[in-house]
C-alpha positions as CSV (number, residue, x, y, z in Angstrom):
1,M,25.9,10.3,20.6
2,R,26.0,6.8,22.3
3,N,25.0,8.5,25.6
4,A,22.0,10.3,24.0
5,P,18.8,9.8,26.1
6,K,16.2,7.4,24.8
7,G,13.7,10.1,24.1
8,S,16.2,11.8,21.8
9,E,16.7,8.6,19.9
10,R,13.0,8.1,19.5
11,R,12.5,11.7,18.3
12,R,15.2,11.1,15.6
13,E,13.4,7.9,14.5
14,L,10.1,9.8,14.3
15,I,11.8,12.6,12.2
16,G,13.2,10.0,9.8
17,L,9.8,8.5,9.2
18,Q,8.3,12.0,8.9
19,Q,11.0,13.1,6.4
20,L,10.2,10.0,4.2
21,F,6.5,10.4,4.3
22,A,6.9,14.2,3.7
23,R,8.3,13.4,0.2
24,A,5.1,11.5,-0.8
25,M,2.6,13.2,-3.1
26,L,-0.1,12.9,-0.4
27,F,1.7,15.2,1.9
28,V,3.3,17.9,-0.2
29,D,2.0,21.1,-1.8
30,K,3.2,23.3,-4.7
31,P,5.6,23.1,-6.4
32,S,6.2,19.5,-5.8
33,H,2.7,18.2,-5.7
34,P,1.7,19.1,-9.3
35,R,5.0,17.7,-10.5
36,L,4.5,14.4,-8.7
37,R,0.8,14.2,-9.6
38,R,1.5,14.7,-13.3
39,A,4.1,11.9,-13.2
40,M,1.6,9.5,-11.6
41,Q,-1.6,10.4,-13.3
42,I,-0.9,8.3,-16.3
43,G,-1.3,5.2,-14.3
44,F,-4.8,6.3,-13.1
45,R,-6.2,7.4,-16.4
46,P,-9.8,6.1,-17.2
47,D,-8.4,3.7,-19.9
48,A,-5.8,2.4,-17.4
49,I,-8.4,1.7,-14.7
50,E,-10.8,0.1,-17.4
51,A,-8.0,-2.2,-18.4
52,L,-7.7,-3.5,-14.8
53,K,-11.4,-4.5,-14.7
54,P,-10.9,-8.0,-16.1
55,Y,-8.1,-8.7,-13.5
56,V,-10.2,-7.4,-10.7
57,S,-13.1,-9.5,-11.7
58,V,-11.0,-12.7,-12.0
59,T,-9.4,-12.0,-8.6
60,I,-12.6,-11.6,-6.8
61,E,-13.9,-14.8,-8.3
62,E,-10.7,-16.7,-7.2
63,L,-10.9,-15.3,-3.7
64,L,-14.6,-16.2,-3.3
65,S,-13.9,-19.7,-4.6
66,D,-11.1,-20.1,-2.1
67,I,-13.6,-19.2,0.6
68,E,-16.2,-21.8,-0.7
69,R,-13.5,-24.5,-0.6
70,G,-13.1,-24.0,3.1
71,D,-15.2,-25.4,5.9
72,C,-18.6,-23.9,4.8
73,R,-20.3,-25.1,8.0
74,E,-18.4,-22.4,9.8
75,P,-18.5,-18.6,9.1
76,F,-15.5,-17.1,7.3
77,D,-13.8,-13.9,8.1
78,F,-14.4,-11.5,5.2
79,I,-11.5,-9.1,6.2
80,A,-8.9,-11.9,6.4
81,G,-10.2,-13.9,3.6
82,F,-11.1,-11.2,1.1
83,A,-10.9,-7.5,2.0
84,R,-7.1,-7.6,2.9
85,L,-6.2,-9.6,-0.1
86,L,-8.0,-8.1,-3.0
87,P,-6.6,-4.5,-2.8
88,A,-3.1,-5.9,-2.2
89,R,-3.2,-8.0,-5.4
90,V,-4.8,-5.1,-7.3
91,I,-2.1,-2.6,-6.2
92,A,0.6,-5.2,-7.1
93,K,-0.9,-5.5,-10.6
94,L,-1.3,-1.7,-11.0
95,L,2.4,-1.2,-10.1
96,G,3.3,-4.0,-12.6
97,L,5.1,-6.2,-10.1
98,S,5.5,-9.8,-11.3
99,H,7.0,-11.4,-8.0
100,V,5.2,-10.3,-5.0
101,D,5.3,-11.8,-1.4
102,Q,1.8,-10.9,-0.4
103,S,2.3,-11.6,3.3
104,E,5.2,-9.0,3.4
105,F,3.1,-6.4,1.6
106,L,0.2,-6.9,4.1
107,T,2.7,-6.7,7.1
108,W,4.2,-3.5,5.8
109,S,0.9,-2.0,5.2
110,A,-0.5,-2.9,8.6
111,D,2.5,-1.6,10.5
112,L,2.4,1.8,8.7
113,A,-1.4,2.0,9.1
114,T,-1.1,1.4,12.9
115,F,1.7,4.0,13.2
116,I,-0.2,6.7,11.4
117,G,-3.6,5.9,12.8
118,A,-2.3,5.7,16.4
119,G,-2.2,9.6,17.0
120,F,0.4,9.0,19.7
121,P,2.3,5.9,18.6
122,D,4.1,4.0,21.3
123,E,7.7,2.6,21.0
124,D,6.6,-0.7,19.5
125,Q,4.4,0.8,16.9
126,T,7.2,3.2,15.9
127,Q,9.8,0.4,15.7
128,R,7.4,-1.7,13.6
129,A,6.8,1.2,11.2
130,L,10.5,2.0,10.9
131,R,11.3,-1.7,10.1
132,S,8.6,-1.9,7.6
133,I,9.4,1.3,5.8
134,V,13.1,0.2,5.5
135,E,12.2,-3.3,4.2
136,M,9.7,-1.7,1.8
137,G,12.5,0.7,0.6
138,R,14.9,-2.2,0.1
139,Y,12.3,-4.2,-1.7
140,F,11.5,-1.5,-4.3
141,E,15.2,-0.6,-4.7
142,S,15.9,-4.3,-5.6
143,V,12.9,-4.4,-7.9
144,I,14.0,-1.3,-9.7
145,R,17.6,-2.3,-9.9
146,D,16.9,-5.8,-11.2
147,R,14.0,-4.6,-13.4
148,R,11.6,-7.0,-11.9
149,Y,8.5,-5.2,-13.1
150,S,6.5,-4.8,-16.3
151,E,8.4,-2.0,-18.1
152,G,5.7,-1.7,-20.9
153,E,2.8,-1.5,-18.4
154,G,2.3,-0.8,-14.7
155,L,2.8,2.3,-12.7
156,L,6.2,1.4,-11.3
157,G,7.7,1.6,-14.9
158,V,5.9,4.9,-15.3
159,L,7.6,6.2,-12.1
160,V,11.0,4.9,-13.1
161,N,10.7,6.6,-16.5
162,A,9.7,9.9,-14.7
163,Q,12.7,9.6,-12.5
164,Q,15.0,9.1,-15.5
165,S,13.5,12.2,-17.2
166,G,13.9,14.2,-14.1
167,Q,10.2,14.5,-13.2
168,I,10.7,12.6,-10.0
169,K,13.9,12.8,-7.9
170,E,16.0,9.7,-7.5
171,G,16.1,7.9,-4.3
172,P,13.9,8.8,-1.3
173,E,11.3,10.7,-3.4
174,L,10.8,7.8,-5.8
175,L,10.6,5.2,-2.9
176,A,8.2,7.5,-1.0
177,Q,5.7,7.4,-4.0
178,C,5.9,3.6,-4.1
179,A,5.4,3.2,-0.4
180,M,2.4,5.7,-0.5
181,L,0.8,3.7,-3.3
182,L,1.1,0.4,-1.6
183,F,0.0,1.6,1.8
184,A,-2.6,4.3,1.2
185,G,-4.4,2.3,-1.6
186,H,-4.5,-0.9,0.4
187,E,-5.7,0.4,3.8
188,T,-8.6,2.6,2.7
189,T,-9.9,0.1,0.1
190,R,-9.7,-2.7,2.7
191,H,-11.7,-0.8,5.2
192,L,-14.3,0.4,2.7
193,L,-14.8,-3.1,1.5
194,G,-15.6,-4.2,5.0
195,T,-17.9,-1.4,6.1
196,A,-19.7,-1.4,2.8
197,V,-20.7,-5.2,3.1
198,Y,-21.4,-4.8,6.8
199,W,-23.9,-1.9,6.4
200,L,-25.7,-3.5,3.5
201,L,-26.2,-6.7,5.6
202,R,-27.1,-4.7,8.7
203,H,-29.6,-2.6,6.7
204,R,-31.1,-5.7,5.1
205,R,-33.5,-3.7,3.0
206,T,-30.5,-2.1,1.1
207,W,-29.1,-5.6,0.3
208,E,-32.4,-6.8,-0.9
209,A,-32.8,-3.6,-3.0
210,L,-29.5,-4.2,-4.7
211,K,-30.4,-7.8,-5.4
212,S,-33.4,-6.7,-7.4
213,D,-31.8,-3.7,-9.0
214,H,-28.1,-3.8,-9.9
215,S,-28.2,-0.4,-11.6
216,L,-28.0,1.0,-8.0
217,L,-24.5,-0.3,-7.5
218,K,-22.6,2.9,-8.6
219,S,-24.6,5.2,-6.4
220,A,-24.7,2.6,-3.7
221,A,-20.9,2.5,-3.5
222,R,-20.7,6.4,-3.2
223,E,-23.5,6.4,-0.5
224,L,-21.7,3.8,1.5
225,L,-18.5,5.8,1.2
226,R,-20.4,8.8,2.5
227,W,-22.2,6.8,5.3
228,D,-19.0,5.5,6.8
229,S,-15.8,6.9,5.5
230,P,-12.7,4.7,5.8
231,V,-10.7,7.8,6.8
232,Q,-12.4,9.8,9.5
233,Y,-10.3,13.1,9.4
234,T,-7.4,14.8,7.6
235,G,-4.9,17.4,8.5
236,R,-4.0,20.8,7.1
237,R,-1.8,23.6,8.0
238,A,-3.3,27.1,7.7
239,N,-1.4,29.2,5.2
240,C,-2.9,32.5,6.3
241,D,-4.9,33.9,9.3
242,F,-8.7,33.6,9.1
243,S,-11.8,33.2,11.1
244,L,-14.0,30.2,10.9
245,Y,-17.4,30.1,12.7
246,G,-16.1,32.5,15.3
247,M,-12.8,30.6,15.8
248,Q,-9.6,32.5,15.0
249,I,-7.1,30.4,12.9
250,R,-3.5,31.6,12.8
251,R,-1.1,30.9,10.0
252,G,0.7,27.7,10.7
253,D,-2.1,26.3,13.0
254,L,-2.9,22.6,12.5
255,V,-6.6,22.1,11.4
256,L,-8.2,18.6,11.5
257,P,-11.2,18.6,9.3
258,L,-13.6,15.7,10.4
259,I,-14.5,14.0,7.2
260,G,-17.0,11.6,8.8
261,A,-18.9,14.5,10.3
262,A,-18.8,16.6,7.1
263,N,-20.3,13.6,5.2
264,R,-23.3,13.8,7.5
265,D,-23.7,17.6,7.1
266,P,-27.5,18.3,6.9
267,E,-26.9,21.4,4.9
268,R,-25.3,19.2,2.2
269,Y,-27.4,16.0,2.5
270,E,-31.1,15.6,3.0
271,D,-31.7,13.2,5.9
272,P,-28.0,12.5,6.3
273,D,-28.4,9.7,8.9
274,E,-30.5,7.7,6.4
275,L,-28.7,5.2,4.1
276,R,-30.2,5.9,0.6
277,L,-28.6,3.8,-2.1
278,D,-30.1,6.1,-4.9
279,R,-28.7,9.3,-3.4
280,Q,-27.4,11.5,-6.2
281,V,-25.2,14.1,-4.7
282,G,-21.8,13.4,-6.3
283,M,-18.6,12.4,-4.5
284,P,-18.5,12.7,-0.7
285,L,-15.4,14.2,1.0
286,S,-14.0,10.8,1.9
287,F,-11.4,11.0,-1.0
288,G,-10.6,14.6,-0.3
289,S,-11.2,17.5,-2.7
290,G,-9.3,20.0,-4.9
291,P,-5.7,19.4,-5.9
292,H,-5.3,16.6,-3.2
293,V,-8.3,14.5,-4.2
294,C,-7.4,10.9,-4.0
295,I,-5.7,9.8,-7.2
296,G,-6.9,6.2,-6.8
297,A,-10.6,7.0,-6.0
298,T,-12.0,5.5,-9.2
299,L,-10.0,2.3,-8.7
300,T,-11.3,1.9,-5.2
301,L,-14.9,2.3,-6.2
302,M,-14.5,0.0,-9.0
303,E,-13.3,-2.7,-6.6
304,V,-16.2,-2.1,-4.2
305,E,-18.8,-2.2,-7.0
306,A,-17.3,-5.4,-8.5
307,T,-17.2,-7.0,-5.1
308,I,-20.7,-6.3,-4.1
309,A,-22.0,-7.4,-7.5
310,A,-20.1,-10.7,-7.1
311,L,-21.4,-11.3,-3.6
312,L,-24.9,-10.6,-4.6
313,R,-24.7,-13.1,-7.5
314,R,-22.8,-15.9,-5.6
315,W,-24.2,-15.5,-2.1
316,P,-27.6,-13.7,-2.2
317,D,-28.4,-15.0,1.4
318,L,-25.1,-13.6,2.8
319,Q,-25.5,-12.8,6.5
320,I,-23.5,-11.4,9.3
321,A,-22.5,-14.4,11.7
322,E,-22.0,-12.5,15.0
323,E,-23.8,-9.7,16.8
324,Q,-20.5,-8.5,18.5
325,D,-18.8,-6.0,16.1
326,D,-15.0,-6.0,15.9
327,W,-14.0,-2.5,14.9
328,I,-10.4,-1.5,14.8
329,A,-9.1,0.8,17.6
330,S,-8.1,3.8,15.7
331,P,-9.3,7.5,15.6
332,L,-8.2,7.9,12.0
333,Y,-9.4,4.8,10.2
334,R,-12.9,3.2,10.3
335,G,-13.0,-0.4,9.7
336,F,-13.0,-4.0,11.0
337,V,-10.4,-6.2,12.5
338,S,-12.6,-9.1,11.5
339,L,-16.1,-9.6,9.9
340,P,-17.4,-13.1,10.2
341,L,-20.1,-13.9,7.6
342,W,-22.2,-16.9,6.6
343,P,-21.9,-17.1,2.8
344,K,-25.3,-18.9,2.2
345,G,-27.3,-17.9,5.4
346,I,-27.2,-19.4,8.8
347,V,-26.8,-23.2,8.7
348,Q,-29.1,-25.0,11.1
349,R,-29.2,-28.8,11.6
350,P,-32.8,-30.1,11.7
351,V,-34.1,-31.5,15.0
352,A,-35.2,-34.7,13.4
353,R,-35.3,-36.1,9.8
354,A,-37.0,-39.0,8.1
355,A,-34.8,-41.8,7.1
356,G,-33.3,-41.3,3.7
357,C,-34.9,-37.8,3.2
358,V,-31.7,-35.8,4.1
359,S,-28.2,-37.1,3.7
360,D,-25.2,-36.1,5.7
361,S,-23.8,-34.3,2.8
362,D,-26.9,-32.2,2.7
363,L,-26.0,-30.7,6.1
364,D,-22.9,-29.3,4.5
365,C,-22.3,-25.9,2.7
366,G,-25.7,-24.3,3.5
367,L,-27.9,-26.8,1.7
368,V,-30.2,-27.1,4.8
369,Y,-31.3,-23.9,6.5
């Protein structure tokens, strides 16, 4: 095997990654999917999500306060300073992890997202994903072995109990669920936080509407999810032959439904290319549907609603700082690499001032516009 061609080695590496992800609830069907979903559902019950609300609120306030303590004469990056951090902390809390190296979590998540979102990952992307999935597996193995998690509360304790009762298989299957929760929950929420704030500020009338009527927050979060889905397509294998709009699909064919396009279907949505915060049409397809609907959808929407409410309260004059949009280069994910914002509007130094009328400190932190 030492003389095996490089292409063969890479195929084995890809198969190894595929085999691990194939054990995650997100990618399996009956009979494994109902079994895994039942084991995990307890961590996403309405009362469990409700219990997380105070932590989410406190974390949002802490992150926004950290931003305010920075150089407020310069714009801040909403993605790096907030959208990447909030979901990571919430996922760690949900899992019941007491000792978390957040930088490691963010690196693992980014490497896996880049690999999956690339379509045709190159060697560097594959190696990074392999390294991250191995490190993630070792981390969760050590956490479980040393019981460094909240046994009385937290989803990791639920998963360990399910493994001990035989509901989840020991080893790779248990680790695959942990990896999926960390990665899938963080990436989609991060992107939705960024695009939701971006489109509210680009469509300034919607931002102003929310400022005057916070009762629109719930429907607004769902409309922003429809308007720009964080995941643009999904994959399915046909389990039978059928015809769809004149196209013959054979059993086993790979079908890629375009979520972003479906969310703009004029047969489903009136004026689909108009952003309407009061639109009442239920949940868009961004979280999937049927047995595979996203198990963490309620948690993600709660984070988005709480974030927008806090931004409206603390920074009602929030503005985008740059005209050039910095979107990620991925056909699968829709989100930003960076999103520079002015927290209190665009700061401008006056051309002239009368002596004693405006102090140097007044020129800081958005007090002069």
